[in-house]
C-alpha positions in Angstrom: 46.3 88.5 32.1 47.8 87.9 35.6 51.0 85.7 35.5 51.1 85.2 39.1 47.8 85.4 41.4 47.8 88.1 44.0 47.5 85.6 46.8 50.4 83.5 45.6 52.5 86.5 45.0 51.9 87.7 48.5 53.1 84.2 50.0 55.9 84.1 47.8 57.0 87.7 49.1 56.3 86.6 52.6 58.5 83.6 52.1 61.2 85.7 50.9 61.2 88.1 53.7 61.0 85.2 56.3 64.3 83.7 54.5 66.0 87.3 54.7 65.2 87.5 58.3 66.6 84.1 59.1 69.8 84.8 57.3 70.0 88.0 59.4 69.9 86.2 62.7 73.1 85.4 64.3 74.0 81.6 64.1 74.7 79.7 67.3 77.8 80.7 69.1 81.0 78.9 68.2 83.7 77.7 70.6 86.0 80.4 70.1 83.2 83.1 70.5 82.2 81.5 73.7 85.9 81.4 75.0 86.4 84.9 74.1 83.4 86.2 76.0 84.7 84.2 78.9 88.2 85.7 78.7 86.5 89.3 78.5 84.1 88.6 81.3 87.0 87.7 83.5 88.8 91.0 82.9 90.5 90.5 79.3 93.7 88.9 78.5 96.0 91.7 79.2 94.7 92.2 82.7 94.9 88.5 83.5 98.5 88.3 82.3 99.3 91.4 84.5 98.6 89.5 87.6 101.8 87.6 88.2 101.1 86.2 91.8 98.3 86.3 94.4 97.7 85.5 98.1 94.3 83.9 99.0 93.3 84.2 102.7 90.2 82.6 104.3 89.0 79.4 105.6 88.2 75.7 104.6 85.1 74.1 105.7 85.0 70.3 106.0 82.5 67.6 106.8 79.6 69.5 105.9 80.3 72.4 108.2 81.7 70.2 111.1 85.0 71.7 111.0 86.6 74.9 110.1 90.4 75.7 109.5 92.3 78.7 108.6 93.5 78.7 105.0 96.1 80.5 103.1 97.1 79.9 99.5 99.8 81.3 97.3 100.2 81.2 93.8 102.9 82.7 91.4 103.6 82.2 87.6 104.5 80.3 85.8 103.3 77.1 87.7 104.3 77.6 91.6 101.5 77.2 94.1 101.3 76.6 98.0 98.4 75.9 100.2 98.5 75.9 104.0 95.8 74.6 106.4 95.9 74.9 110.2 94.0 72.2 112.1 94.4 71.6 115.9 97.7 73.5 116.0 99.1 71.6 113.3 99.9 73.0 109.8 99.3 71.0 106.6 101.2 72.3 103.6 100.8 71.2 99.9 103.0 72.7 97.4 104.4 72.7 93.9 107.4 74.4 92.4 107.0 73.8 88.8 109.0 70.8 89.0 108.4 68.7 92.3 105.1 68.4 94.1 105.3 67.9 97.9 103.4 68.1 101.1 103.8 68.2 105.0 101.2 66.4 106.9 102.0 66.1 110.8 98.5 64.4 111.1 99.7 61.4 109.3 102.6 61.1 111.9 105.5 63.0 110.3 106.8 66.7 110.1 108.8 65.7 107.1 108.1 66.7 103.8 106.9 64.1 101.5 107.6 64.1 97.5 104.4 63.2 95.5 104.3 60.3 93.0 104.8 61.0 89.4 101.2 61.0 88.3 100.3 63.6 90.9 103.1 65.8 89.8 101.9 65.6 86.1 98.6 66.6 87.1 99.9 69.5 89.2 101.9 70.7 86.0 98.9 70.6 83.8 96.4 72.1 86.1 97.6 75.5 87.1 95.3 78.6 86.9 96.4 81.8 88.7 93.1 83.8 88.6 91.8 82.6 85.1 89.9 79.7 84.0 91.6 76.5 82.3 90.4 77.9 79.1 92.4 80.8 78.9 95.3 80.2 76.4 94.3 76.7 76.3 95.8 76.1 72.9 99.1 77.6 74.1 99.0 75.0 77.0 98.6 72.2 74.5 95.1 71.4 75.5 92.2 70.8 73.1 88.4 72.0 73.5 85.1 71.2 72.2 81.6 73.0 72.6 79.1 70.5 73.7 76.0 73.0 73.9 74.4 74.0 76.9 73.2 72.5 80.1 71.3 73.4 83.4 73.7 74.0 86.5 71.7 74.4 89.5 68.9 76.2 87.7 70.7 78.2 85.2 71.7 77.5 81.7 75.5 77.3 80.9 77.8 76.6 78.0 79.4 73.1 78.4 82.8 72.8 77.1 84.9 69.7 77.1 88.7 70.3 77.6 91.1 67.6 77.2 94.4 68.5 79.0 97.8 67.8 77.5 98.3 65.0 80.1 95.2 63.1 78.7 92.8 64.1 81.9 89.6 65.6 80.9 87.8 68.7 82.4 84.2 70.1 81.6 83.8 73.6 82.0 80.5 75.2 82.7 80.1 78.9 81.9 77.0 80.8 82.8 75.3 81.8 79.6 74.8 85.3 80.9 77.9 86.2 82.8 80.4 84.0 80.9 82.0 83.1 84.2 82.8 79.5 85.2 80.0 78.2 87.4 81.3 74.6 87.6 84.3 72.5 86.7 84.1 68.7 86.4 87.4 66.9 86.2 88.2 63.3 85.3 91.7 62.3 86.5 93.4 59.3 85.4 96.2 57.9 87.2 97.6 54.6 88.9 95.4 52.6 86.8 92.4 54.2 88.4 89.8 57.3 87.3 88.8 59.7 89.6 86.2 62.5 89.2 85.7 65.7 91.1 83.4 68.6 90.8 84.0 72.2 91.9 81.5 75.0 91.9 83.3 78.5 92.0 81.3 81.4 92.9 80.9 84.7 94.8 83.0 86.5 92.2 84.6 89.8 93.0 86.7 92.1 91.0 90.3 92.4 92.1 92.4 94.8 90.0 89.7 94.7 87.2 90.0 90.9 87.3 86.9 88.7 88.4 88.1 86.2 91.0 86.0 83.5 92.7 86.0 84.1 96.4 84.2 80.5 97.2 84.7 77.2 95.8 82.6 74.1 96.7 84.0 70.6 96.0 81.1 68.2 95.5 80.9 64.4 95.1 77.9 62.6 94.3 76.0 65.9 94.4 77.0 66.2 98.0 79.4 69.1 99.1 82.4 67.7 100.8 84.6 70.5 101.2 84.3 74.5 100.9 87.0 77.2 100.5 85.8 80.7 101.5 88.2 83.5 101.0 87.8 86.9 102.8 90.7 88.5 101.1 92.5 88.2 97.7 95.8 90.1 97.0 97.4 90.2 93.8 101.0 90.7 92.6 102.3 90.5 96.1 106.0 89.6 96.3 106.6 86.1 96.9 109.9 84.4 97.3 110.6 81.1 95.2 111.8 79.5 98.5 108.2 78.9 99.8 107.2 76.8 96.9 110.5 74.7 96.9 110.6 71.3 99.1 112.6 71.5 102.2 115.6 69.1 102.6 114.6 66.3 105.2 116.8 66.8 108.2 119.0 63.8 109.0 119.1 62.5 112.3 122.6 61.1 113.3 122.2 57.9 115.1 123.7 58.0 118.6 127.3 56.8 119.0 127.9 53.8 120.6 129.1 53.9 124.1 
């Protein structure tokens, strides 16, 4: 007497094998897995932390290619950065020393350094990355992250991660599903009672001291490129004096003495 018909037994066996096969397949990647792969793709945490400073030399392209200007940027841990742009013989400077954000822009009619407002300074404090992405050590920085699945970025699939910064601003980081390098960064900035959105597209990655660094970055608004930064040279662990990040004192001009 056949307890189980042969056909039914065969189907049952196939069902069991199918269940085992499904169980053996890796589950969808979790947030920590994606971030770890991203850190490893950049060069690993040890190499990233070994870079204490960097100098970026290249040019900035404005107005869809209508204007080009030399650009030099400096970064130094823990939070210092400085950018210099030369336009029509005038040098524009934007800098942050870890406490004060300031700028000099002669094209606005003054050579005196101007201190940024409190909101801009807070953004500078929570938006510093030397050569890594904002996801590296995000927990230590007081940020929170959430994996939102995948999304197409200019024809390639990318992992989409929502990063809420300590100051409340939100960044959405897109990591290429194959290289795990950042291909897009969408930032929502809240301040002065308004909300601003900016999109950056890092690319042309090259290894410098074993760390993958983006040699280009395009800023896009409403799908239109508004500004591009192209670097032809990136130097790491260069000696940088803290003084170049510090806001200069405004020179006081004494009024003429009465005759």
